[in-house]
C-alpha positions in Angstrom: -24.3 -13.2 -1.4 -23.0 -9.6 -1.5 -22.9 -7.4 1.0 -22.4 -3.6 2.0 -19.0 -2.8 3.5 -19.2 0.8 4.0 -22.0 3.2 2.8 -22.2 3.2 -0.9 -19.8 0.2 -1.2 -20.3 -3.4 -1.3 -18.3 -6.7 -1.4 -19.2 -8.5 -4.8 -16.4 -11.1 -5.3 -12.8 -12.7 -3.4 -11.0 -12.4 -5.7 -8.4 -14.6 -3.9 -6.9 -16.2 -1.0 -3.9 -16.5 1.1 -2.3 -17.9 4.2 -3.8 -15.0 6.5 -6.8 -14.3 5.3 -8.7 -13.3 1.8 -8.6 -10.6 -1.0 -12.5 -8.9 -1.8 -13.2 -6.4 -4.8 -15.4 -4.0 -3.2 -17.3 -2.0 -5.9 -19.4 1.3 -5.9 -22.6 0.6 -8.5 -23.7 3.9 -8.0 -19.9 5.7 -9.9 -19.0 2.5 -10.2 -15.6 2.8 -9.4 -13.4 -0.4 -7.9 -11.3 -1.0 -5.1 -9.8 -4.6 -3.5 -9.5 -4.9 -0.4 -7.3 -7.4 1.4 -9.0 -8.9 4.5 -6.2 -10.4 7.2 -7.5 -12.7 9.7 -6.6 -11.5 13.6 -9.1 -13.5 15.2 -8.0 -16.8 13.5 -4.3 -15.6 12.9 -3.2 -13.2 15.9 0.4 -12.9 15.0 -0.1 -11.9 12.0 -0.8 -8.4 13.6 2.8 -7.6 13.6 3.1 -9.0 10.1 0.2 -6.6 8.5 1.5 -4.0 9.9 4.8 -4.0 8.5 3.4 -4.6 5.3 1.0 -1.8 5.8 3.7 0.8 6.8 5.9 -0.3 3.6 3.4 -0.6 1.3 2.1 3.0 2.1 5.4 4.9 1.1 5.6 2.9 -2.3 4.2 5.6 -5.5 5.3 3.6 -9.0 3.2 2.8 -11.6 4.5 -0.1 -11.5 3.5 -1.4 -7.8 -0.2 -1.8 -7.0 -1.3 1.7 -5.2 -2.1 1.6 -1.4 -5.3 3.6 -0.1 -5.6 2.6 3.5 -6.2 0.4 6.2 -8.2 0.3 8.9 -8.6 -2.6 12.0 -10.9 -4.2 14.9 -10.4 -6.6 17.2 -10.8 -9.6 14.5 -9.7 -8.3 11.4 -7.2 -6.1 9.8 -8.1 -3.9 6.2 -5.8 -3.4 3.3 -7.1 -0.8 0.9 -5.7 -1.2 -2.7 -5.6 -0.6 -6.3 -7.8 -3.2 -8.3 -6.3 -4.5 -11.4 -9.0 -5.7 -13.5 -6.6 -7.5 -15.3 -5.7 -10.5 -13.5 -3.0 -12.2 -12.3 0.0 -12.7 -14.7 -0.1 -16.2 -14.5 -3.2 -16.2 -16.6 -1.2 -14.9 -19.4 0.7 -17.9 -19.3 0.0 -21.2 -21.2 1.4 -24.4 -19.3 4.3 -25.7 -21.1 4.4 -22.9 -23.6 4.0 -20.2 -22.5 3.3 -16.0 -24.0 5.3 -14.6 -27.0 8.0 -13.3 -26.1 7.1 -9.5 -26.8 4.8 -9.7 -24.1 7.7 -11.3 -21.9 9.9 -9.1 -23.2 7.1 -6.3 -21.8 5.6 -7.6 -18.2 9.8 -8.4 -17.9 10.7 -4.0 -18.3 7.5 -3.6 -16.3 8.7 -6.0 -13.5 12.4 -4.8 -13.4 11.3 -1.0 -13.3 8.8 -1.7 -10.2 11.4 -3.9 -8.5 14.3 -0.9 -9.4 12.0 1.8 -7.3 11.7 -0.5 -4.1 14.8 -1.5 -4.3 16.0 2.1 -4.5 14.1 3.0 -2.0 15.8 0.2 0.3 12.6 -1.9 0.3 13.0 -5.8 -0.5 10.0 -7.8 -1.7 11.2 -11.2 -1.1 8.3 -13.3 -3.1 7.7 -11.8 -6.7 6.3 -14.4 -8.3 3.7 -14.2 -11.1 0.8 -14.5 -8.9 2.3 -11.6 -7.1 2.0 -9.5 -10.4 -0.8 -7.8 -11.1 -2.2 -7.2 -15.2 -4.3 -3.2 -15.1 -6.3 -3.0 -17.8 -4.5 -2.6 -20.2 -2.8 -5.1 -19.4 0.4 -3.1 -17.4 2.3 -4.7 -14.5 1.3 -4.1 -11.2 3.9 -5.9 -8.1 1.6 -6.8 -5.5 1.9 -8.5 -1.9 4.0 -7.3 0.5 3.5 -9.5 2.7 7.0 -10.5 3.1 8.8 -7.7 2.1 11.4 -6.1 4.0 13.5 -3.1 4.5 16.8 -3.0 3.6 18.3 0.2 3.8 17.1 2.5 5.7 18.9 6.5 6.8 22.2 4.8 4.8 22.7 2.1 6.2 21.9 -1.3 4.8 21.8 -4.5 6.1 21.8 -8.0 5.1 18.4 -10.4 5.1 18.2 -13.8 7.4 15.4 -15.0 7.3 14.6 -17.6 4.6 11.0 -16.8 3.2 9.4 -17.0 -0.2 8.1 -19.5 -3.0 10.9 -21.9 -3.0 11.0 -22.6 -6.7 11.7 -18.8 -7.3 13.8 -18.0 -4.6 17.4 -17.9 -4.6 19.9 -19.8 -3.6 21.4 -18.2 -1.0 17.8 -18.0 0.4 18.1 -21.5 1.4 21.9 -21.2 2.8 21.3 -20.9 6.0 23.5 -17.7 6.3 23.2 -13.5 5.9 22.3 -13.1 1.8 22.3 -9.4 0.1 18.4 -8.5 -1.2 19.0 -7.1 -4.3 20.4 -10.0 -5.8 17.9 -12.3 -4.5 14.9 -10.6 -6.1 16.8 -10.3 -9.0 17.0 -13.9 -9.5 13.4 -14.9 -9.0 12.8 -12.2 -11.7 15.2 -14.5 -13.6 12.5 -16.9 -13.2 9.4 -15.2 -14.1 11.2 -14.8 -17.1 11.4 -18.1 -17.9 8.3 -19.4 -16.4 6.9 -16.7 -18.8 9.1 -17.8 -21.8 8.6 -21.6 -21.1 5.8 -22.3 -19.8 7.4 -24.0 -17.1 9.6 -23.8 -13.7 13.1 -25.0 -14.2 13.2 -26.8 -10.7 11.1 -26.7 -7.4 13.5 -25.8 -5.5 17.2 -24.5 -5.9 19.6 -26.7 -4.1 21.5 -29.5 -4.9 19.4 -31.8 -3.4 16.9 -31.2 -6.6 18.2 -32.8 -10.1 17.3 -30.2 -12.6 18.8 -27.6 -10.0 21.6 -29.6 -9.9 21.3 -30.3 -14.5 21.1 -26.6 -14.8 24.8 -26.4 -13.4 26.6 -28.8 -16.3 27.2 -28.4 -19.7 24.1 -30.1 -21.1 20.8 -28.2 -19.8 20.5 -26.4 -22.9 19.4 -29.7 -24.8 16.3 -30.0 -22.2 14.0 -27.9 -20.8 12.7 -25.2 -20.1 16.3 -24.4 -21.6 15.6 -25.3 -25.0 12.5 -23.9 -24.8 14.3 -20.2 -25.2 16.5 -18.8 -28.1 19.8 -18.0 -28.7 19.4 -14.5 -27.3 17.0 -15.5 -24.0 19.4 -18.0 -22.7 22.0 -16.0 -22.5 20.4 -13.2 -20.8 18.7 -16.2 -18.6 22.3 -17.6 -17.5 24.0 -14.2 -16.4 20.9 -14.0 -14.5 20.4 -17.0 -12.5 23.8 -17.4 -11.3 24.4 -18.9 -8.1 27.3 -16.9 -7.0 24.8 -13.3 -6.2 28.6 -11.4 -6.3 28.6 -12.5 -10.0 24.7 -12.2 -10.7 23.4 -9.6 -13.5 21.9 -6.7 -11.4 19.4 -4.5 -13.1 21.8 -2.1 -15.2 23.3 -4.8 -16.8 20.3 -6.9 -17.6 19.0 -3.3 -19.3 22.3 -3.3 -21.2 22.0 -6.7 -22.8 21.4 -7.8 -26.2 18.0 -9.2 -25.3 16.2 -7.0 -23.5 17.5 -3.6 -25.6 15.8 -5.5 -29.3 13.0 -3.9 -30.2 10.9 -6.9 -32.8 11.3 -10.6 -32.1 10.5 -13.5 -34.4 7.7 -13.9 -32.8 6.3 -10.5 -33.5 5.7 -11.4 -37.0 3.8 -14.8 -36.1 1.7 -14.0 -34.2 1.5 -10.5 -35.6 1.6 -9.0 -31.3 3.1 -5.3 -32.0 5.8 -4.1 -30.5 4.9 -2.3 -27.0 5.7 1.1 -26.2 7.9 1.4 -23.0 6.1 4.8 -22.2 4.5 4.4 -18.7 0.2 4.5 -18.7 -1.0 7.3 -17.4 -4.7 7.1 -16.3 -6.4 9.9 -16.4 -10.3 8.5 -16.1 -10.3 8.7 -12.0 -13.4 8.7 -10.3 -11.8 10.8 -6.6 -14.7 8.9 -3.9 -14.0 6.5 -1.4 -15.7 4.1 0.4 -17.7 6.7 2.5 -17.8 5.8 6.5 -21.3 4.4 7.9 -21.6 6.7 11.5 -20.4 3.1 13.2 -17.6 2.1 10.9 -13.6 3.2 12.5 -11.7 5.4 10.0 -9.6 4.8 7.0 -6.2 6.0 6.8 -5.5 7.0 3.8 -1.5 8.4 2.5 -2.3 11.8 1.3 -2.8 12.0 -2.9 -3.6 8.6 -2.8 -7.2 9.2 -1.9 -8.2 8.5 -6.1 -10.3 4.8 -6.6 -9.3 3.8 -10.1 -12.4 2.8 -12.5 -11.7 0.7 -14.8 -13.7 0.2 -18.5 -14.7 -3.8 -19.0 -14.0 -7.0 -20.7 -16.8 -9.0 -22.8 -16.6 -12.4 -22.2 -17.1 -15.1 -19.8 -13.9 -15.2 -18.0 -14.0 -11.7 -17.1 -17.8 -11.9 -15.2 -18.4 -10.3 -12.3 -20.2 -12.8 -9.6 -22.5 -10.8 -7.9 -25.9 -11.1 -6.5 -26.4 -7.2 -5.8 -28.2 -7.5 -9.1 -31.0 -9.6 -11.1 -32.6 -9.4 -13.8 -35.8 -8.7 -12.8 -34.5 -5.6 -10.4 -35.2 -2.4 -11.7 -31.2 -1.0 -12.1 -30.0 1.0 -15.4 -28.6 -0.5 -18.1 -25.6 0.9 -18.4 -24.7 0.5 -14.8 -25.0 -3.0 -14.9 -23.3 -3.6 -18.0 -20.7 -2.1 -16.6 -20.7 -3.9 -13.3 -20.9 -7.4 -13.9 -17.8 -7.4 -16.1 -15.0 -6.6 -14.2 -13.2 -9.8 -13.2 -10.2 -10.8 -15.2 -9.6 -14.9 -14.6 -9.0 -17.5 -17.0 -9.8 -20.5 -15.0 -13.9 -20.6 -15.6 -16.0 -22.1 -18.0 -20.1 -22.3 -18.1 -21.4 -25.6 -18.0 -24.3 -27.1 -19.9 -26.0 -28.5 -16.1 -28.3 -27.2 -13.3 -26.6 -26.3 -10.1 -27.0 -29.1 -9.0 -26.2 -31.7 -11.6 -22.9 -29.3 -11.5 -21.5 -30.5 -9.1 -22.5 -34.0 -8.6 -20.3 -34.2 -12.0 -17.5 -32.4 -11.1 -17.1 -34.0 -7.4 -17.6 -37.8 -9.4 -15.4 -36.0 -12.1 -12.8 -35.5 -9.8 -13.1 -38.3 -7.7 -12.3 -39.9 -10.3 -9.2 -38.9 -11.0 -7.8 -39.0 -7.8 -7.9 -35.1 -6.2 -9.4 -35.0 -3.1 -12.5 -33.0 -2.5 -14.7 -31.5 0.1 -17.5 -29.6 -0.6 -17.6 -26.4 2.7 -20.8 -24.8 1.7 -23.7 -25.2 -0.7 -22.2 -24.4 -4.5 -18.5 -24.1 -2.9 -15.5 -27.3 -3.3 -12.2 -27.1 -1.5 -9.9 -30.1 -4.3 -6.4 -31.1 -2.7 -3.7 -33.0 -5.0 -2.7 -36.2 -4.0 0.2 -35.2 -3.2 -1.4 -32.5 -1.2 0.8 -29.5 -2.6 -1.5 -27.9 -4.6 -5.4 -26.2 -2.7 -7.8 -24.9 -5.1 -11.6 -24.1 -4.5 -14.2 -24.4 -7.4 -17.4 -22.6 -6.9 -21.0 -23.7 -8.9 -22.7 -20.4 -9.8 -26.1 -20.0 -11.1 -26.7 -18.5 -14.4 -29.8 -18.8 -15.5 -30.4 -22.5 -17.1 -26.9 -23.2 -17.2 -23.9 -23.1 -14.1 -20.8 -21.1 -14.3 -18.0 -23.5 -12.6 -14.8 -20.5 -11.4 -11.8 -22.4 -9.7 -9.4 -20.4 -7.8 -5.9 -21.0 -6.5 -5.6 -21.4 -2.5 -1.7 -23.0 -2.3 0.7 -23.5 -4.5 2.6 -23.1 -7.5 -0.5 -21.1 -10.0 1.3 -22.4 -13.1 0.7 -25.7 -11.5 -2.4 -25.2 -10.5 -3.5 -24.1 -14.4 -1.9 -27.2 -15.5 -4.6 -29.0 -13.3 -7.3 -26.4 -14.8 -6.7 -27.1 -17.8 -6.8 -31.3 -17.6 -10.1 -30.6 -15.9 -11.4 -28.1 -18.8 -10.3 -30.5 -21.1 -12.1 -33.7 -19.3 -14.9 -31.9 -18.8 -15.2 -30.2 -22.6 -18.4 -32.4 -23.7 -20.6 -30.8 -21.3 -18.8 -27.2 -21.2 -20.9 -24.3 -23.2 -19.8 -23.4 -26.4 -22.8 -20.7 -27.5 -22.7 -16.9 -27.2 -21.9 -15.3 -24.0 -24.8 -13.3 -22.7 -25.7 -14.2 -19.7 -26.1 -11.6 -16.7 -25.0 -10.9 -13.6 -24.5 -14.5 -11.9 -25.1 -15.5 -8.2 -22.4 -15.1 -5.8 -21.1 -18.0 -3.1 -19.1 -15.8 -1.5 -19.6 -15.0 2.5 -18.1 -11.7 4.1 -16.9 -12.1 7.4 
């Protein structure tokens, strides 16, 4: 159920989770303000303290339209909290259709914003080291924001440059030199990851599991026959030309950001799919949101202070989506409570995530049906608490959770990734959704606020 965190602010929903904790959504029902709160579990992962302090120290210095805003941090003995801008558009990988991708015009817009953010990071001596669609968020207008600086590091400080040595990140997005166990330059490795992200947006799949000669797909990439195979066969000539310049195994020969921007694919203002799907060309100007709410979470008398950097005291308040995929799962309000209609409607539709659907069953029947369905498909399932299932694939490379949430006379089944590749998770979700299609509700999306099942530390 929802729990008040500090005076006037309520923890409403788990937005995501990682190795050392979770990201939860804070809302202020009085002002309709929102903020994302990253919680690091120091009780179970005491070694994470130095890492999260480094993350906060780096992130608080960053101020750019393509980077998630940092609002502050606080900590107790058992938990460390980082307060961040809430991106109501969800994760970039939610826009990528498995095995298809997205319209090229959309991919170009996101890629431009990604490069702008990465260029800013590099100009400030910061390497992200874990760029992937799951770490790229979207605001309400679909503008890309780089997030999660847990693996970020400084490679340039006071004019002194250093090579990096740590092998870290997510395997399909790693540059080959990161796996070499030799010191490597920071900028080319991040740019390689951007190239893999571009391929995933255009083709809806990743080119290889790991950029190593032990990987047959990667070995194929270095032959003359690669273009006849997926995902390369899905890319048009210009896009493939650019990708070839980015995914060069030798870092010194790899395109830098200025050369990427000079490429004809990058500069071309219209693509053939603009006409095919009716997508207008995006403007290159940065989006400036003038609708800010200047309220920080008010601290209760017994709460620790939140450290907020200068000029970052504003918390953005977003207009709300209208589909079931966007519902906020909050038990703070019910239809029987006396809550102003305007407040209830604006709060109930905040979260943007496509991996959920509503079924025409009671919560108990939905849980039983889903459990049996997953078991028949070979998944390993564990019911953690009432209405929360942890699901593991047969090869154990993917772990995701499903929440069973009452919604009047129906039930919302919400899925979120815990561990593994976001695109692979989306592929599994689509298969599950298609397999359960006969019980999925197809009626009008007019449900009240759902009941949250997430607990708060």
